[in-house]
N, C-alpha and C positions, 0 to 999 in steps of 0.2 A: 583676459588674455584673447588676442584674437590671431588667427593663423593664417598666412598666404601661402599656397603652394606655389614654390619657384621651381622654374624648369632647369633641367640640366640634362646632358646627353643619356645618363643612365635612368631618367625619369623624372623625380622633382623630389625636392626637400623642403622641410616647414621653416617658414620664418614667422617667429612669434613677435607679436607686437601688443605691449602692455606690460602691467606691473608683474612681480612675481616671476621674473625670468629665470631665479634660481630653480623654481620648482620644474620649470620647463626643460631647464640644461640636465638637472638631474635625472628627470624620467628618461631622456635621450641616452644620457649615459648608461642608465640601467638597460633599457631595450638592447643597446650595442653591445654591452658586457665586453669592454675592453680588458686586454691584459692589464693594463694600467692607463693611468691619466697623468698627463703632463700640462701645465699651464704657461704660456709664454705671454706675459702681461706688461702693457706701460706701466712705469713706475707710479706716476701719479694717479692713474685712474686705479690702480690697486689699492693705493692708499686711502681713496675714496670709497671704494666699493667691494674691495678683496675680501673683507671679513665675510661676506655672503657665500663665497665660492672657495675659501681657504681648504676646507676639509676634502676637496676632489681629488687633489694631486699635488705633486711637489711644483714649484712655481720658479721659473726664470724671469727676473725682472730686466726690463731694457730702459733706456733713457727716453723720455718722450721726445718726440719730433722727426722730421724726415731725416735727420742725422744718423738715425738708428737702421734705416733701410740701406745697409751695406753689407758687402760681402764679409767683411770681418765680424760684424755681429751675427749673420747669418751662420758663418762658420763656428762661432762660439756656442751658438745654441745646439748644432749638430753635435758638436763635441759633447756637450753637456746631456744630450739625450743616449748618447752612445755610453758614456761613462755610467749611466744609470740602467744600461741594457735595455733600453727601449726596444721593442720589437715590432713586427709587422701588424701585430693586433692592438697596439697601443692607439691610444687617442690623445690629440694634441688641442688645447683649447687656447684659441687666440683671444685676450681679453685687452680691450682698449678702442681706440679709434682706428682710422684708415691705416696707418703705419702697421698697427698690431695685425690687422687682417691681412695686408700685403705680405709683411715679414712672417707672420705665423703660418699663413697659407702656402708660402714657397719653401719653408722649412718642413712642412707636411708633404709639399709634392716632391720633395727631393731626398728626403730620409728613407732610407731602404727602398728607394724607387716609388715610395708614396705611401703614406698612412693617412687615416681618417682624421679630419679636423671639424671643430666647430668654432663658430665665431660668437663671442659676446661683444655685441657694439656698444660702445660707452660715449660715444659723440655723435652728434646729428649727421656730420659728412658721412659716418660709417654706416648709420642706421637707414640712410635714404640712398647710399650708392656703394661704398667702397668695399663693405662686407658681404656685398650681394653679386652673384654671377660667376664666381670662380677665377677671376683674375688675381694673379698673385705675382709678386716681383720685388726686385731690388732697384736702387738707382746706381748709376755710374756718374763720375764727374762730368762725363760728357752730356748726360741726358737722364731724364726720369724714367723708370721703369724698363729700361734697355735689358735686364735681365729679368726672366719670369717665366711662367707657365700656367695653363689652366688647371686648376684643381679646385673642385666644387667641394665645399663644406657639406656635413650631413645635416647642418642645421643653422640657423642664426637666431639669435635673441637680441630682441630691440626693446629695451625698456626705457620710455621715456623720463622715468623719475631720474635716471642717470644724468639727464641734459641739464636738470636743475642744479646741479653742482659745477657745471662748466663756468669757466670765464666768459664774460661777454662776448670779448673778441671771438673767441673758438666757437661759440654759438653762432655768430654771424658769419663765421667761415663756412659751417655748414648749410647756412642759408643761401650761399652762392649755388650749391648743387640743387636746392629746391628752385631757385629761380631758373635755373637751367631746364629742369623738367618742365616747369610753366612755361617757359618760351619755346621750347619744342614740341610739346604734347598738350599742354592744359591750359587754353585761354581763360577757362573760368579761374583756375588758380593764379593766373597771372593778374586778373582782377581784383582778386581777393587779397593778394599780397600788396597790391596798390593802396588798399585802404589804410596801410600804416603799420608799422611794426609795434607801435604802441598797444593798439586794441588787440592786436594777434597774442603778443608776448603775456598780456594780462591773463589771458586763458590757461596759460602754463600747460600742464601735462595733456589736456584736453586738445590744444592746438597742435603739439607735437605729434600726438599720437595720430590725429587725423591727417597732418602732413606727410607722415612717414608711411602710412598706408597708401595714400595716393600716389607717393613716387614709387615705393615697392611695387605697385600694380603697373606701373607705366614701365618699370624697367623689365619686370617679369615678361611682359608682352613682348618687348623688344627681344629679349633674350630667348624666348620661346622660338621666335622666327629665325634667330641666328646666333646659336648658344656659343660658338666659338669665333665670332667676328669674320667668318669667311664670305659673308654677302655683301658687306658694306653697310646692312641696316643698323647693327649694333653700333657702328661708328657715329650714329646720330648722338648717341649718350655722350660724346666727345666734344659737343659744342663748348667753345671757349677753351678747350684744352691744348689744342695745338700751340696756340700763342702762349697760354698759361703755364705749358710745362717748360716751354723755352724761357719763360721769365724766372721760373723756380730755378733752372739749371744755370742761368746767367748769373743768379744771386748766389749760386753755391748752397741752394736749400736751407738759407737762414734768412732772417728778416722779413720774409713774407709767408702766409700760411698758402696751403693749396687753394682753399676757396677764394681767397683774396686774388691770386694770380689768375684763377678761372674768371672771376668777375671782370678784370681788366681785359683777359682775352675774350670773353663774349663781346665786350664793347667794341673790340678792334675787328673781330671778325664779322660783326653786323654792320659795321661801318663799310668794311671791304664789300660787304654785299650790296650796300646801297651804291657805291661808287661804280660797282659792276652792273648796276641796274636790275639786280636779282631780288633785292629787298625792298618790301614798301617802304615809301619815303616817310622820314620821320621816326622810324622804329628804332633807330639808334639812340635818339633822345629820350624817348620812351623808356628803353632799357637804362639808359643812365638814370634817368630819374627815379626809376624804381631801386636800382642799386644803391643809389644815393639815401633812399628813404631808410634802407636798411643798413647803412652806415657802411657800406662796402666801397673800396677803390674802384675808380673807373679809368684811371691812367698812371702810367708809371711813376709820374712825379720826380723824375730824378734819381729813382731808386738805383738804375744801373744803366749802362751803355746800351743804346738802342742796338748798336752795331752787334753787341754780344748775344742779343736776344735773337737777331735775325740769323746769325751764324749757326743757332742751336734748332732754329725750325727745320733745318735739314735732316736731323736726326730723328724726328717725328716718325712713329711706325706706320702712319698713313703716307708718309712721303715715298714717292717711287721714282727713281732714275732722276733725282734731283728736283723732281717736281713736288710742290707744296700742296696738299689736300686740306680743305677748311670745311667745317660744316656751318652752311650759311643759312639762316633763317629768312625764308621768303616772307613770312608773316608770322605773327603769335599762333602757335599751334602746327607750323608746318616749316621743315628745314630740309635742306637737300646737302649732299656731300658734293663738293666741288673741287676737282682735280686742276692742277696745273696753274694755281694761283701764283702771280709773281711776288718773289720776296720784295721787290721795290713797293709794290702798292701795301704790302703789309708794314713795311717801314714806314711809308706814308702815314698809315694809320696809327701807328705808335707815336709818330712824333705830333699828329694833328691831335691826339688825345691827351 
């Protein structure tokens, strides 16, 4: 078990990477000594791995997928906690992927004005990104994560063994976030991923443990400089997300995974960068080839109306005064936040790809 000290405004919290996450969680619970422990868990993840954690406390199960990140599910969990007389010294454990971290974290942020929570991340996407950094939230029909709060966990457990039970599509969904880190921060990781998914996945747990540690350390470095996304530095972590979130919203949060939408978004945003003369020539094609190597989508392919995607771009949290901001990679390993990008240019990129 390896431990990374992850920064937050109050100091730092541990991120445990490796096998035996149950022991790390149990020790954290013992040290915190909460009045009670409650678990909010993705039903599918719980069916695979819940037996290891079942003795920690009562469990609320929600249906897997982005469709559970709603005000109605959040309200149901709050009422469930209140019925059990959970108090301000209770601990909530969010168990599952990115939806569990976002939903469970927002429950913890808002119940009794804030209780402690801990994330047990069971998907690759959650282990490298969603469970870290304190961003919690819910979706609205108009856009993704439009309701939310910063509420950092007391710890995050990332057990790569859990990833071996994921469906192949869900695993590749998480790899989109790994590609994001490689493109924005880590040229050597970009090159390693270009060697092919076959050789990488063949090493199993060792590959995922190594990838998780590298991505966690990149995110920790960014969050340390900009813990609540006030300076713009942290927005670099949103490469591909402006367009990706708009695609998810246009599709009603069904039919596409978050990482798949981000993969398309990364290609579009890089294409825009090349058209604006800010991105080195040929990077869009290199990125497309890498994503295709990992069997991730690189274009809309008729999934939804392009006009619907463009309309939702203006609800992105980085947009100000009707201007769209994108994270544009200048080259592998360096990206910049660019404001005032025209919707017409983004629409052209969606159509071209």
